[in-house]
C-alpha positions as CSV (number, residue, x, y, z in Angstrom):
1,X,8.0,-7.4,-32.5
2,X,10.5,-6.2,-29.9
3,X,12.0,-8.6,-27.5
4,X,13.3,-8.1,-23.9
5,X,14.8,-10.4,-21.3
6,X,12.5,-9.1,-18.6
7,X,9.3,-7.0,-18.8
8,X,7.9,-5.5,-15.6
9,X,4.3,-4.3,-15.8
10,X,3.8,-1.5,-13.3
11,X,6.1,1.0,-11.5
12,X,4.8,1.0,-8.0
13,X,6.2,-0.5,-4.7
14,X,6.7,-3.9,-6.3
15,X,7.7,-3.1,-9.9
16,X,10.1,-0.3,-9.2
17,X,11.8,-2.1,-6.3
18,X,12.2,-5.2,-8.5
19,X,13.6,-3.2,-11.4
20,X,16.2,-1.8,-9.0
21,X,17.1,-5.3,-7.7
22,X,17.5,-6.7,-11.3
23,X,19.1,-3.6,-12.8
24,X,22.7,-4.9,-12.3
25,X,21.9,-8.2,-14.0
26,X,22.9,-7.0,-17.4
27,X,19.6,-8.2,-18.8
28,X,17.5,-6.0,-21.0
29,X,14.6,-4.9,-18.8
30,X,11.5,-2.9,-19.8
31,X,9.3,-1.3,-17.1
32,X,5.8,-0.5,-18.5
33,X,3.7,2.2,-16.8
34,X,0.2,2.9,-18.0
35,X,0.4,6.5,-16.6
36,X,2.9,9.3,-16.8
37,X,5.1,11.2,-14.4
38,X,3.1,13.4,-12.0
39,X,4.0,16.9,-13.0
40,X,5.6,19.3,-10.5
41,X,3.0,22.0,-10.1
42,X,1.4,24.1,-7.5
43,X,-1.6,21.8,-7.5
44,X,0.5,19.1,-5.9
45,X,-0.2,20.7,-2.5
46,X,-3.7,21.9,-3.2
47,X,-6.2,20.1,-1.0
48,X,-9.1,21.1,-3.3
49,X,-7.3,19.7,-6.3
50,X,-6.1,16.5,-4.6
51,X,-9.0,15.5,-2.4
52,X,-12.0,17.1,-3.9
53,X,-11.3,17.2,-7.6
54,X,-9.2,14.0,-7.5
55,X,-6.6,15.5,-9.8
56,X,-4.2,12.6,-9.6
57,X,-6.6,9.7,-9.4
58,X,-7.9,7.7,-12.3
59,X,-11.1,8.8,-14.0
60,X,-12.2,5.2,-14.4
61,X,-15.4,4.1,-12.9
62,X,-15.5,0.8,-11.2
63,X,-18.5,-1.2,-9.9
64,X,-19.3,-2.4,-6.4
65,X,-21.2,-5.6,-5.6
66,X,-24.5,-3.9,-6.3
67,X,-23.2,-2.7,-9.7
68,X,-23.1,0.9,-8.5
69,X,-20.3,2.9,-10.1
70,X,-17.7,4.6,-8.0
71,X,-14.4,6.4,-8.6
72,X,-11.5,4.5,-7.0
73,X,-8.6,6.1,-5.2
74,X,-6.3,4.4,-7.8
75,X,-3.3,6.2,-9.2
76,X,-1.8,5.4,-12.6
77,X,1.5,7.2,-12.7
78,X,5.2,6.5,-12.4
79,X,5.7,5.3,-8.8
80,X,2.1,4.1,-8.6
81,X,0.2,4.6,-5.4
82,X,3.5,5.3,-3.5
83,X,3.6,8.8,-5.0
84,X,0.6,9.8,-2.8
85,X,1.0,7.4,0.1
86,X,2.0,8.5,3.7
87,X,5.2,6.4,3.6
88,X,4.5,4.6,6.8
89,X,6.8,1.6,6.3
90,X,6.0,-1.2,8.7
91,X,7.3,-4.8,8.8
92,X,4.5,-7.3,9.4
93,X,4.6,-8.6,12.9
94,X,6.3,-12.0,13.3
95,X,3.0,-13.6,14.4
96,X,1.2,-12.2,11.3
97,X,3.0,-15.0,9.3
98,X,1.3,-17.6,11.5
99,X,-2.3,-18.7,11.8
100,X,-4.1,-16.1,14.0
101,X,-7.6,-16.5,15.5
102,X,-9.8,-13.5,15.2
103,X,-13.3,-12.8,16.5
104,X,-14.6,-13.1,13.0
105,X,-12.6,-16.1,11.9
106,X,-9.0,-17.3,11.2
107,X,-6.2,-15.5,9.5
108,X,-4.3,-18.2,7.7
109,X,-0.7,-19.1,8.0
110,X,1.7,-17.8,5.3
111,X,3.9,-20.3,3.4
112,X,7.0,-18.4,4.5
113,X,8.0,-17.1,7.9
114,X,9.1,-13.6,9.0
115,X,12.7,-14.8,8.9
116,X,12.5,-15.5,5.1
117,X,11.9,-11.7,4.7
118,X,13.9,-10.4,7.6
119,X,17.1,-9.4,5.7
120,X,15.0,-8.0,2.8
121,X,13.0,-5.9,5.2
122,X,16.2,-4.3,6.5
123,X,17.4,-3.7,2.9
124,X,14.1,-2.1,2.0
125,X,14.2,0.1,5.1
126,X,17.6,1.4,3.9
127,X,16.5,1.9,0.3
128,X,13.4,3.8,1.4
129,X,15.2,5.9,4.0
130,X,13.0,4.8,6.9
131,X,13.3,6.9,10.0
132,X,12.4,5.0,13.2
133,X,13.5,3.8,16.6
134,X,14.1,0.1,17.0
135,X,12.7,-1.4,20.2
136,X,10.1,1.3,20.8
137,X,7.1,-0.6,19.3
138,X,6.0,-3.4,21.8
139,X,4.9,-5.7,18.9
140,X,7.8,-5.2,16.5
141,X,9.6,-8.3,15.2
142,X,13.1,-9.3,15.9
143,X,15.9,-7.1,14.4
144,X,19.4,-6.4,15.7
145,X,20.2,-3.5,13.4
146,X,19.0,0.0,14.2
147,X,17.2,2.1,11.6
148,X,19.5,4.0,9.3
149,X,17.9,7.3,10.3
150,X,16.6,8.5,13.7
151,X,12.8,8.9,14.2
152,X,11.1,12.1,13.1
153,X,10.6,14.6,15.9
154,X,7.1,15.2,17.1
155,X,5.9,18.8,16.8
156,X,4.9,20.4,20.1
157,X,1.2,19.5,20.0
158,X,1.8,15.9,18.9
159,X,4.5,15.5,21.6
160,X,1.9,16.6,24.1
161,X,-0.6,14.0,22.9
162,X,2.2,11.4,22.8
163,X,3.3,12.2,26.4
164,X,-0.3,12.1,27.7
165,X,-1.0,8.7,26.1
166,X,2.2,7.4,27.5
167,X,1.4,8.6,31.0
168,X,-2.0,6.9,30.7
169,X,-0.2,3.5,30.4
170,X,0.0,3.1,26.6
171,X,3.2,2.5,24.7
172,X,3.2,5.0,21.8
173,X,6.2,4.8,19.5
174,X,7.7,6.8,16.7
175,X,6.2,5.8,13.3
176,X,8.7,4.3,10.8
177,X,8.4,6.8,8.0
178,X,10.2,6.9,4.7
179,X,11.7,10.4,4.3
180,X,14.7,11.2,2.1
181,X,17.1,13.4,4.1
182,X,18.2,16.8,2.8
183,X,20.7,16.8,0.0
184,X,23.2,19.3,1.4
185,X,24.5,20.0,-2.1
186,X,21.0,21.2,-3.2
187,X,19.3,22.5,-0.1
188,X,20.1,25.8,1.5
189,X,17.2,25.7,4.0
190,X,15.6,23.1,6.2
191,X,12.6,21.3,4.9
192,X,9.2,21.0,6.7
193,X,7.0,18.0,6.1
194,X,3.7,19.6,5.1
195,X,1.3,18.4,2.3
196,X,2.9,15.0,2.7
197,X,0.3,12.3,3.6
198,X,-1.9,11.8,0.6
199,X,-0.2,14.5,-1.6
200,X,2.4,14.1,-4.3
201,X,5.7,15.6,-3.1
202,X,7.5,17.9,-5.5
203,X,10.4,18.3,-3.1
204,X,11.0,14.5,-3.3
205,X,11.5,14.2,0.4
206,X,8.9,11.5,0.4
207,X,10.6,8.1,-0.1
208,X,8.5,6.7,-3.0
209,X,9.1,4.0,-5.5
210,X,9.9,6.4,-8.4
211,X,12.4,8.5,-6.4
212,X,14.1,5.8,-4.3
213,X,14.4,2.8,-6.6
214,X,13.2,3.3,-10.2
215,X,15.4,6.3,-10.8
216,X,18.4,4.3,-9.6
217,X,17.4,1.4,-11.9
218,X,17.1,3.7,-14.9
219,X,20.7,4.8,-14.4
220,X,21.6,1.4,-15.9
221,X,21.6,1.4,-19.7
222,X,19.9,-2.0,-19.8
223,X,16.8,-0.7,-18.0
224,X,14.1,1.2,-20.0
225,X,10.8,2.8,-19.0
226,X,7.7,3.2,-21.2
227,X,5.1,5.6,-19.9
228,X,1.5,6.0,-21.1
229,X,1.5,2.3,-22.1
230,X,-1.2,-0.1,-21.0
231,X,-0.8,-3.8,-21.3
232,X,-4.1,-5.0,-22.7
233,X,-3.6,-8.8,-22.9
234,X,-1.2,-11.6,-22.3
235,X,-0.9,-14.6,-24.6
236,X,0.5,-18.0,-23.9
237,X,2.2,-20.6,-26.1
238,X,0.2,-23.6,-27.4
239,X,0.8,-25.6,-24.2
240,X,0.0,-22.7,-21.9
241,X,3.4,-23.1,-20.1
242,X,4.8,-19.7,-20.9
243,X,3.7,-16.2,-21.8
244,X,4.6,-16.0,-25.5
245,X,3.7,-12.3,-26.2
246,X,2.3,-9.2,-24.6
247,X,-0.2,-6.8,-26.3
248,X,0.2,-3.2,-25.3
249,X,-1.6,0.0,-26.2
250,X,1.1,2.7,-26.8
251,X,0.0,6.2,-27.9
252,X,-3.2,4.7,-29.3
253,X,-1.4,2.0,-31.2
254,X,-1.5,-1.7,-30.5
255,X,2.0,-3.2,-30.3
256,X,3.2,-6.7,-29.5
257,X,6.2,-7.4,-27.3
258,X,8.0,-10.6,-26.2
259,X,10.0,-11.4,-23.1
260,X,11.8,-14.3,-21.5
261,X,10.3,-13.3,-18.1
262,X,7.0,-11.3,-17.5
263,X,6.4,-9.8,-14.1
264,X,3.1,-8.2,-13.1
265,X,3.3,-5.4,-10.6
266,X,0.0,-3.6,-11.4
267,X,-1.4,-3.8,-7.9
268,X,-3.6,-6.5,-6.5
269,X,-6.7,-5.4,-8.4
270,X,-5.2,-4.7,-11.8
271,X,-2.8,-7.7,-11.9
272,X,-5.8,-10.0,-11.2
273,X,-7.9,-8.2,-13.8
274,X,-5.1,-8.6,-16.5
275,X,-4.9,-12.3,-15.9
276,X,-8.7,-12.6,-16.0
277,X,-9.0,-10.6,-19.2
278,X,-6.3,-12.8,-20.8
279,X,-8.3,-16.0,-20.5
280,X,-7.9,-18.5,-23.4
281,X,-8.9,-22.1,-24.2
282,X,-6.2,-23.5,-21.9
283,X,-7.1,-21.2,-19.0
284,X,-10.8,-20.4,-19.6
285,X,-11.2,-18.7,-16.2
286,X,-8.1,-16.6,-16.6
287,X,-4.4,-17.1,-17.0
288,X,-2.4,-18.8,-14.3
289,X,-5.8,-19.7,-12.7
290,X,-6.0,-23.5,-12.6
291,X,-6.5,-23.1,-8.9
292,X,-9.6,-20.8,-9.5
293,X,-8.4,-18.3,-6.9
294,X,-7.2,-15.5,-9.1
295,X,-9.2,-12.4,-8.1
296,X,-10.5,-14.0,-5.0
297,X,-9.7,-13.2,-1.3
298,X,-9.5,-9.5,-1.9
299,X,-8.5,-7.5,1.2
300,X,-7.8,-3.9,1.9
301,X,-8.0,-3.6,5.7
302,X,-10.8,-2.4,7.9
303,X,-9.8,1.3,8.0
304,X,-11.2,4.4,9.8
305,X,-9.8,7.9,10.1
306,X,-10.9,9.8,13.2
307,X,-10.5,13.5,13.9
308,X,-10.1,14.2,17.6
309,X,-11.1,17.8,18.4
310,X,-9.7,19.4,21.5
311,X,-9.8,22.8,23.2
312,X,-6.0,23.0,22.5
313,X,-5.1,24.3,19.0
314,X,-2.9,22.0,16.9
315,X,-0.4,24.1,14.9
316,X,1.4,21.1,13.6
317,X,2.5,21.0,9.9
318,X,3.1,17.2,10.0
319,X,1.3,15.1,12.6
320,X,2.2,11.6,11.3
321,X,4.9,10.8,13.8
322,X,3.7,8.1,16.2
323,X,1.7,4.9,16.4
324,X,0.0,2.7,19.0
325,X,0.1,-1.1,18.9
326,X,-1.0,-1.9,22.5
327,X,-4.2,-3.5,21.1
328,X,-2.6,-5.2,18.0
329,X,-2.9,-8.7,19.5
330,X,-5.7,-8.3,22.1
331,X,-6.9,-6.1,24.9
332,X,-7.7,-6.8,28.6
333,X,-11.4,-7.3,27.7
334,X,-11.1,-8.9,24.3
335,X,-8.9,-11.9,23.6
336,X,-8.8,-11.3,19.8
337,X,-6.8,-8.8,17.8
338,X,-8.1,-5.3,17.6
339,X,-5.6,-3.6,15.3
340,X,-3.2,-0.7,14.8
341,X,-3.4,3.0,15.4
342,X,-1.2,5.7,13.8
343,X,-1.3,9.4,13.3
344,X,-2.4,10.9,10.0
345,X,-1.0,13.9,8.2
346,X,-2.5,17.2,9.5
347,X,-5.9,17.8,7.9
348,X,-7.1,21.2,6.7
349,X,-10.5,22.8,6.3
350,X,-10.9,21.6,2.7
351,X,-10.3,17.9,3.7
352,X,-12.6,18.2,6.7
353,X,-15.4,19.9,4.8
354,X,-15.2,17.2,2.1
355,X,-15.6,14.4,4.6
356,X,-17.9,16.0,7.2
357,X,-21.5,16.9,6.1
358,X,-21.9,19.5,8.8
359,X,-19.5,21.3,11.2
360,X,-19.4,20.1,14.8
361,X,-21.5,22.2,17.2
362,X,-19.7,25.5,17.8
363,X,-17.1,24.8,15.2
364,X,-16.6,26.1,11.7
365,X,-14.6,23.9,9.3
366,X,-11.7,26.3,9.7
367,X,-11.8,26.1,13.5
368,X,-12.1,22.3,13.4
369,X,-9.0,22.1,11.3
370,X,-7.1,24.3,13.7
371,X,-8.0,22.1,16.7
372,X,-7.9,18.7,15.0
373,X,-5.6,15.8,15.8
374,X,-5.9,13.1,13.1
375,X,-5.8,9.4,13.7
376,X,-5.8,6.4,11.4
377,X,-7.1,3.0,12.6
378,X,-6.4,-0.2,10.7
379,X,-7.6,-3.7,11.5
380,X,-7.3,-7.0,9.7
381,X,-10.0,-8.0,7.3
382,X,-10.0,-11.8,6.7
383,X,-9.6,-13.5,3.3
384,X,-13.0,-14.6,1.9
385,X,-13.1,-16.2,-1.6
386,X,-16.4,-14.4,-2.2
387,X,-14.6,-11.0,-1.8
388,X,-13.3,-10.9,-5.3
389,X,-12.2,-8.9,-8.3
390,X,-13.9,-9.5,-11.6
391,X,-14.0,-7.7,-15.0
392,X,-17.5,-7.3,-16.3
393,X,-18.8,-5.4,-19.4
394,X,-15.5,-3.5,-19.7
395,X,-15.4,-2.4,-16.0
396,X,-13.5,-3.6,-12.9
397,X,-15.9,-4.9,-10.3
398,X,-15.1,-5.3,-6.6
399,X,-17.5,-7.7,-4.9
400,X,-16.7,-7.1,-1.3
401,X,-18.6,-7.6,2.0
402,X,-16.8,-6.4,5.2
403,X,-15.9,-8.9,7.8
404,X,-14.2,-9.1,11.2
405,X,-15.4,-5.7,12.3
406,X,-15.9,-6.3,16.0
407,X,-12.2,-5.8,16.9
408,X,-12.1,-2.6,14.7
409,X,-15.1,-1.1,16.5
410,X,-13.5,-1.9,19.8
411,X,-10.2,-0.3,18.7
412,X,-12.0,3.0,17.9
413,X,-13.7,2.8,21.4
414,X,-10.3,2.2,23.0
415,X,-8.8,5.2,21.2
416,X,-11.6,7.5,22.3
417,X,-11.4,6.2,25.9
418,X,-7.7,6.7,26.1
419,X,-7.9,10.2,24.7
420,X,-10.7,11.2,26.9
421,X,-8.8,10.0,30.0
422,X,-5.4,11.3,29.0
423,X,-5.8,14.9,28.2
424,X,-8.2,17.7,27.2
425,X,-10.0,16.2,24.2
426,X,-13.6,17.1,24.3
427,X,-15.3,15.9,21.1
428,X,-14.8,13.4,18.3
429,X,-15.9,13.2,14.7
430,X,-15.6,10.0,12.7
431,X,-14.2,10.7,9.3
432,X,-14.8,8.5,6.2
433,X,-12.0,6.4,4.9
434,X,-9.2,8.4,3.5
435,X,-9.6,8.9,-0.2
436,X,-12.9,6.9,-0.2
437,X,-15.1,9.7,1.2
438,X,-18.7,8.3,0.9
439,X,-17.5,5.1,-0.9
440,X,-15.2,3.1,1.4
441,X,-14.8,0.4,-1.3
442,X,-12.9,3.1,-3.3
443,X,-10.1,3.3,-0.8
444,X,-7.7,0.9,-2.5
445,X,-4.3,2.0,-1.1
446,X,-3.9,-1.2,0.9
447,X,-5.2,-3.6,-1.7
448,X,-3.9,-7.2,-1.4
449,X,-4.6,-10.9,-1.6
450,X,-6.0,-11.6,-5.1
451,X,-3.3,-13.9,-6.4
452,X,-2.1,-15.6,-3.2
453,X,1.1,-17.5,-3.0
454,X,1.6,-20.9,-1.4
455,X,3.1,-24.4,-1.8
456,X,-0.1,-26.1,-3.1
457,X,-1.0,-25.3,-6.7
458,X,-4.6,-26.3,-5.9
459,X,-5.1,-23.5,-3.4
460,X,-2.6,-20.9,-4.6
461,X,-1.7,-19.3,-7.9
462,X,2.0,-18.5,-7.1
463,X,4.8,-20.3,-5.4
464,X,6.8,-18.9,-2.5
465,X,8.9,-16.7,-4.9
466,X,5.7,-15.3,-6.5
467,X,6.2,-17.4,-9.6
468,X,3.1,-18.8,-11.3
469,X,2.5,-22.5,-10.7
470,X,1.0,-22.8,-14.1
471,X,3.1,-20.4,-16.3
472,X,6.8,-20.7,-15.6
473,X,8.0,-17.4,-17.0
474,X,5.3,-15.4,-15.1
475,X,5.7,-13.7,-11.7
476,X,3.4,-11.4,-9.8
477,X,5.1,-9.0,-7.4
478,X,2.7,-6.6,-5.7
479,X,0.1,-7.0,-2.9
480,X,-1.5,-9.8,-4.8
481,X,0.6,-12.5,-3.2
482,X,-0.6,-11.8,0.4
483,X,-2.3,-14.6,2.2
484,X,-3.6,-12.4,4.9
485,X,-3.7,-8.6,5.3
486,X,-2.2,-8.2,8.9
487,X,-3.1,-4.8,10.3
488,X,-0.1,-2.7,9.2
489,X,0.6,-0.9,6.0
490,X,1.5,-3.4,3.2
491,X,4.1,-1.3,1.3
492,X,7.3,-2.4,3.0
493,X,6.3,-6.1,2.8
494,X,5.7,-5.7,-1.0
495,X,9.1,-3.9,-1.3
496,X,10.9,-6.6,0.7
497,X,9.3,-9.4,-1.3
498,X,10.4,-7.6,-4.5
499,X,14.0,-7.6,-3.3
500,X,13.7,-11.3,-2.4
501,X,12.2,-12.3,-5.8
502,X,14.9,-10.2,-7.5
503,X,17.5,-12.2,-5.7
504,X,15.8,-15.5,-6.7
505,X,15.5,-14.5,-10.4
506,X,19.2,-13.5,-10.5
507,X,20.5,-16.5,-8.6
508,X,18.2,-19.3,-9.8
509,X,16.8,-18.3,-13.2
510,X,19.1,-16.0,-15.0
511,X,22.2,-18.2,-14.2
């Protein structure tokens, strides 16, 4: 039975960033990843392989609320879902930490404020090489320091759309994108961001958890990584106050490990599932679940992708360079939040044909791709205890009913109106949720909320440093701790919290 000082389960945005933050502690740290490294291969940039054949997604079948099976867009590999994300790295808005009234209900107040995360947001932006322009986003929170890197340049067609929307009265701004700059010692030619959003990046220009933090952590002799290793169950001591051992499946063999600290960073769905699967006599409804909320309040945003077809061709390689937050808090006609708009990576005919059952009138899929400008719209879904993750008959089940959709539908109408009145767009095609295709529930890239943190052990499972109220050597550091989903991408908030928790562990626990 091998013993470690700290075991981190999962190598995504939370786990890898936390491993980096703890790597200089001198403690023996093991990072456990159930998948392997994504191989560098030509299929990395093949739309058919990535989006149609789902080459890099799990082959697991999950269940929806009607017990219908679906394949989730979940990635089990070193770096987690960040290996295929679009690297849009937003801070939550300052007001997102407060109670916010929506048309569909109330988004609850967080137990911490923006200022508790502010310095860690800045540290995470530097770690993940975020390119952006401070002061350009009308809703961005307070920050005196500029981004370390300037914003990515818009390609000509995207610049044209940007200028037309700005002239129409909106305030488009450069997206904060995590892109590793060229290493001049290795690169003899400029790089072009293509096959970036939704693809693995063999050039490693994408700032992901594996490249930007885990690799740095592994430079320390005290940090170890096990791949192809799945944690199957957690066990507590007799009183239930500590995790006493961890059961893992390693190369087909069941092994037992022990650790002074156990940190779950499996993602909001799988961290909740692992706690539920580990139920015992002390915690019959799941470990660390005396509150009864583990697995509940699952959120993943109200998301839509929209293709705007225009008479003007779009030759862009990388279109994901600006966003719009004019309707984040409200619009002139609607006093409640609508949400956030950002560009998507440039789609091709394979992606469009996979998501659109028939071509638009007068367009082939190839022509549609050549004229498409791609947008992503995200609005806040509200926490609902009945939207929950369970584990039934050996399968993960997501029982989810959408809510708070009014603002999201208005956001789509606003985007269409602004495009129609700002330039030469002539036709629009709604596109199914990215990765989800005909099954929106499978689009789990923004998963959060299943093991919420708070000050009251009766209504939260974790304290404000993501430590279990019930089990003192257990932390959960991924999107699980979110109290609300906000309407911006969750990755940077997970990374910032991992840095904050790492500081807490080093300064308050290890000492």
